[in-house]
C-alpha positions as CSV (number, residue, x, y, z in Angstrom):
1,M,45.1,140.1,66.4
2,K,41.9,140.4,68.7
3,K,41.4,138.5,72.0
4,D,39.9,138.4,74.8
5,M,42.7,139.7,76.7
6,D,44.9,142.0,74.6
7,R,44.4,143.2,71.3
8,R,47.0,145.1,68.6
9,S,44.7,147.9,67.5
10,F,45.9,149.7,64.4
11,I,43.7,151.0,61.2
12,K,46.2,151.7,58.3
13,T,45.8,153.3,55.4
14,G,43.6,152.3,52.5
15,A,45.2,150.6,49.3
16,L,44.4,150.1,45.5
17,L,45.3,147.2,43.1
18,G,48.2,148.5,41.0
19,A,49.0,147.1,37.3
20,T,51.9,146.1,38.3
21,S,51.6,146.0,42.5
22,I,48.9,144.6,44.4
23,I,49.4,147.3,46.7
24,A,49.4,150.7,45.4
25,A,50.5,153.6,47.1
26,P,48.4,154.2,50.7
27,G,45.1,156.8,50.6
28,I,42.7,157.9,52.9
29,L,40.0,155.3,54.1
30,D,36.9,156.5,53.2
31,A,34.9,155.1,55.5
32,A,31.7,156.3,54.0
33,K,32.2,154.3,51.0
34,T,34.2,151.3,51.7
35,P,31.6,148.3,52.4
36,D,31.2,146.2,55.5
37,I,31.6,143.0,53.4
38,A,33.4,143.0,49.6
39,V,31.7,139.9,47.9
40,V,33.9,139.3,44.4
41,E,32.3,136.9,41.8
42,G,34.4,135.4,39.1
43,T,36.5,132.9,37.6
44,D,39.8,133.8,38.6
45,S,40.0,132.9,42.7
46,F,43.1,134.9,42.7
47,A,42.1,137.7,41.0
48,S,38.6,138.1,43.1
49,T,40.7,137.7,46.6
50,L,42.6,140.4,45.7
51,K,39.9,143.0,44.7
52,A,37.7,141.7,47.8
53,V,40.1,142.9,50.0
54,Q,41.3,146.2,48.3
55,K,37.3,146.8,48.7
56,I,37.4,146.6,52.3
57,G,40.5,148.5,52.2
58,G,43.7,147.0,51.7
59,M,45.4,144.6,53.1
60,K,47.6,147.9,54.5
61,R,44.7,148.5,56.9
62,F,44.8,145.0,58.9
63,V,48.6,144.2,58.4
64,K,51.3,146.7,59.3
65,K,54.9,146.5,58.3
66,N,56.8,144.1,60.4
67,S,53.8,142.4,62.0
68,K,53.6,138.7,62.3
69,V,50.8,137.5,60.4
70,V,49.0,133.8,61.5
71,V,46.2,132.4,59.0
72,L,43.7,129.6,59.6
73,A,42.6,128.4,56.4
74,N,40.6,124.9,56.1
75,A,42.5,121.8,54.7
76,Q,39.7,119.6,56.3
77,R,39.8,116.8,53.2
78,N,40.8,117.2,49.9
79,N,37.4,116.9,48.4
80,P,36.2,119.0,45.8
81,G,34.5,122.0,47.3
82,A,35.6,121.2,51.0
83,Y,38.4,122.9,51.9
84,T,40.3,126.7,51.2
85,H,41.2,127.3,47.5
86,P,44.9,127.2,47.2
87,E,44.9,130.2,44.8
88,I,42.9,132.9,47.4
89,V,45.8,131.7,50.2
90,R,47.9,132.4,47.4
91,A,46.5,135.6,47.2
92,V,46.5,136.3,51.1
93,I,50.3,135.8,51.8
94,R,51.3,137.8,48.4
95,M,48.7,141.0,50.2
96,C,50.4,140.1,53.3
97,R,54.0,140.4,51.8
98,E,53.7,143.4,50.4
99,A,52.1,145.2,53.0
100,G,55.2,144.4,55.0
101,A,54.5,141.1,57.0
102,A,57.4,139.8,58.8
103,K,56.5,136.3,59.4
104,I,53.1,134.7,57.6
105,H,52.2,131.6,59.1
106,F,49.5,129.0,58.6
107,L,49.3,126.7,62.3
108,S,47.3,123.8,62.6
109,S,46.5,120.4,64.6
110,L,45.3,118.3,61.1
111,P,48.0,115.9,59.7
112,E,50.4,117.6,57.3
113,A,49.0,115.0,54.5
114,N,46.0,117.2,54.6
115,W,47.9,120.0,53.6
116,Q,49.6,118.3,51.0
117,S,46.4,116.0,49.3
118,T,44.9,119.6,49.1
119,G,47.2,121.5,47.6
120,L,47.9,124.0,50.1
121,K,50.8,122.8,51.2
122,K,52.7,123.2,47.9
123,T,51.0,127.0,47.5
124,I,52.4,128.0,50.9
125,S,56.1,126.5,50.5
126,E,56.1,128.5,46.6
127,E,55.1,131.6,48.3
128,Q,58.0,131.1,51.5
129,A,55.2,131.3,53.9
130,E,55.4,128.3,56.6
131,L,52.9,126.1,58.1
132,I,53.4,124.9,61.5
133,I,51.8,121.6,62.6
134,L,51.2,121.3,66.3
135,G,51.0,117.9,67.9
136,K,47.7,117.3,70.4
137,E,49.7,117.7,73.4
138,E,47.6,119.8,76.1
139,N,50.8,121.8,77.1
140,L,50.8,122.9,73.6
141,Y,47.2,124.9,74.2
142,R,46.5,127.6,76.7
143,P,43.9,127.8,79.2
144,V,41.2,130.4,78.3
145,A,38.7,131.1,80.5
146,L,35.3,132.0,78.5
147,E,33.1,134.0,80.7
148,K,30.2,134.4,78.7
149,G,30.6,130.7,77.8
150,V,26.8,128.9,78.4
151,A,27.9,125.8,77.0
152,L,31.6,126.2,76.9
153,K,32.9,127.4,79.7
154,E,37.2,127.1,79.1
155,A,38.9,126.8,75.7
156,R,42.2,125.4,75.3
157,I,43.7,128.2,72.5
158,M,46.9,127.3,70.7
159,Q,49.7,128.4,72.6
160,A,51.7,129.8,69.5
161,F,48.1,131.5,68.2
162,Y,49.3,134.2,70.9
163,D,52.9,135.0,69.3
164,Y,51.0,136.8,66.3
165,D,50.0,140.5,66.0
166,V,47.3,139.8,63.1
167,F,44.9,137.0,62.7
168,I,43.8,136.1,59.1
169,N,39.9,133.8,59.2
170,M,40.1,132.0,56.2
171,P,37.8,128.9,55.8
172,I,35.7,127.5,52.8
173,T,31.8,128.0,53.6
174,K,29.9,124.7,53.0
175,D,27.5,122.0,54.5
176,H,27.6,120.1,57.6
177,A,26.4,117.2,58.7
178,G,24.6,118.4,62.0
179,N,24.5,122.1,62.4
180,K,23.9,122.4,58.1
181,F,26.5,125.2,58.1
182,T,30.6,126.0,58.3
183,G,31.8,129.5,57.7
184,T,33.5,131.7,60.1
185,L,32.9,131.1,63.3
186,K,32.8,127.6,62.8
187,N,35.9,127.6,61.6
188,L,37.9,129.1,64.6
189,M,37.7,125.2,66.1
190,G,40.9,124.9,64.2
191,I,42.7,126.5,66.5
192,N,41.2,124.7,69.7
193,W,42.4,121.6,71.5
194,P,41.3,119.2,68.8
195,T,40.8,117.0,72.4
196,N,38.3,119.5,73.8
197,N,36.7,119.9,70.3
198,R,35.8,116.7,70.6
199,T,33.5,117.7,73.9
200,F,31.4,119.7,71.4
201,H,29.7,117.3,70.1
202,K,27.3,115.2,72.1
203,A,26.1,112.0,71.4
204,N,23.8,111.8,67.8
205,W,25.2,115.1,67.2
206,A,24.1,114.9,63.4
207,T,20.6,113.9,64.3
208,D,19.9,114.6,67.8
209,P,18.4,118.6,68.1
210,E,19.5,119.1,71.3
211,A,22.8,117.7,70.6
212,I,23.3,120.0,67.4
213,Q,22.0,122.7,69.8
214,Y,25.0,122.3,72.1
215,L,27.5,122.1,69.0
216,D,26.0,125.4,67.8
217,Q,26.5,126.8,71.4
218,C,29.8,125.9,72.2
219,I,31.3,127.1,68.7
220,A,29.4,130.5,69.8
221,D,31.4,130.5,72.5
222,L,34.6,129.8,71.7
223,N,34.4,133.0,69.4
224,T,33.4,135.3,72.6
225,V,37.2,135.3,73.1
226,I,38.3,134.8,69.7
227,R,38.2,137.3,67.1
228,P,39.7,137.8,64.1
229,D,41.1,140.8,62.3
230,L,40.2,140.2,59.0
231,C,38.0,137.3,57.6
232,I,38.4,136.1,53.7
233,V,35.8,133.5,52.8
234,D,36.0,131.0,50.0
235,A,32.6,130.5,48.4
236,T,34.3,129.5,44.8
237,E,33.4,126.0,44.3
238,I,31.6,124.6,47.7
239,I,29.8,121.2,48.9
240,I,26.0,122.0,50.3
241,T,25.1,118.2,50.7
242,N,27.6,115.6,52.8
243,G,29.8,118.5,54.7
244,P,32.2,118.9,55.8
245,F,34.4,116.4,54.3
246,G,32.5,115.4,51.2
247,P,32.2,114.4,48.8
248,G,29.2,116.0,48.0
249,E,26.8,118.1,45.5
250,I,28.8,120.8,44.5
251,L,27.8,124.5,44.0
252,T,29.7,126.7,42.4
253,P,28.9,130.5,43.5
254,R,32.7,131.5,41.9
255,K,32.7,134.5,44.9
256,V,35.0,135.3,47.2
257,I,33.7,137.3,50.4
258,A,35.9,139.8,52.4
259,G,34.9,141.2,55.8
260,T,35.3,141.6,59.6
261,D,32.0,141.1,60.9
262,R,31.4,137.2,61.5
263,V,27.6,137.3,62.0
264,A,27.1,138.9,58.8
265,I,29.8,137.2,56.8
266,D,28.4,134.0,57.6
267,A,24.6,135.3,57.4
268,Y,25.3,136.3,53.8
269,C,27.1,133.0,52.9
270,C,24.0,130.9,53.9
271,T,21.7,132.7,51.3
272,L,24.2,131.7,48.4
273,W,22.4,127.9,48.8
274,G,19.6,129.4,50.1
275,L,19.6,128.6,53.6
276,D,17.8,131.4,56.1
277,P,20.8,132.6,58.6
278,K,18.5,132.8,61.3
279,Q,17.9,129.2,61.6
280,I,21.2,128.4,61.3
281,H,21.8,128.3,65.2
282,T,25.1,129.3,65.6
283,I,24.5,132.1,63.7
284,V,21.9,132.8,66.1
285,L,23.5,132.1,69.1
286,A,27.2,134.2,67.9
287,H,24.5,137.0,67.4
288,K,22.9,136.6,71.1
289,H,26.5,136.9,72.0
290,R,26.9,140.5,70.1
291,I,29.8,138.7,68.1
292,G,27.9,140.3,64.6
293,E,25.1,141.4,63.1
294,I,22.8,139.2,61.5
295,D,20.3,141.9,60.0
296,P,21.8,142.1,56.7
297,K,19.8,145.4,56.5
298,K,22.2,147.0,59.0
299,V,25.6,146.0,57.2
300,K,26.9,147.4,53.9
301,I,27.8,144.1,51.7
302,K,28.6,145.2,48.3
303,E,28.9,142.9,45.2
304,F,31.7,143.2,42.2
305,K,32.9,141.3,39.3
306,A,36.2,140.5,39.4
């Protein structure tokens, strides 16, 4: 897990899809041929997820034997296109398990009803991972100073989050009522203290340009102290209006995106419904924080069919 204070750093050998195993015998990761971001299109979300991770080096590149993995999926609402697809979650759990993970936990402050109604709790249980619902008590969240913060000077991160070795960020990309776009950057609000998250939203945050910019800056600031080891984005079925809860107009790119650069991934996801990433303030501000690369010409993005 990459954090502002410490990170267990490791690079494992790549992995290939096998006929009977999600992770085949490891080989040498060829950085020259491995894309920074892999995009896989197909109707089978499970298979697309396996292939996307395989194309960037396999799960063993990120998860080593006996590591403890924490996953942040989106269970915000059960409307179509508003939550991370259960089969994408299932694929990630299985890959982590085959890579040798000792624990695979999903942390959330959302009510358990959200996880039940989206089908995510059932999938997590079936795959023998664990869903941990935290309360909103302040002592469950660690104060973390944001030295680079412009609008946000302190985050309150789930204390339990720091018990893990590997962090996998699993948002669904979709519309947002205020800043127009949800992706890997905004998803990190899910590990911040919900009460603190409310300070991100000033009056008229969905309509006032200054309030929207403030929300964007808070999200970018939060991302300076937490850095996922791996991001896997659901862009299979997404809402492009009335986000982030829906119901809204549905677009079906049928794509799963895997990589480590949050800015580049979000910039790519914007293009799926005709948005210009340079007009999405969260992405621009995160780029200014040097969190990632906004110029697609400077990132190796490869698209595949499942």
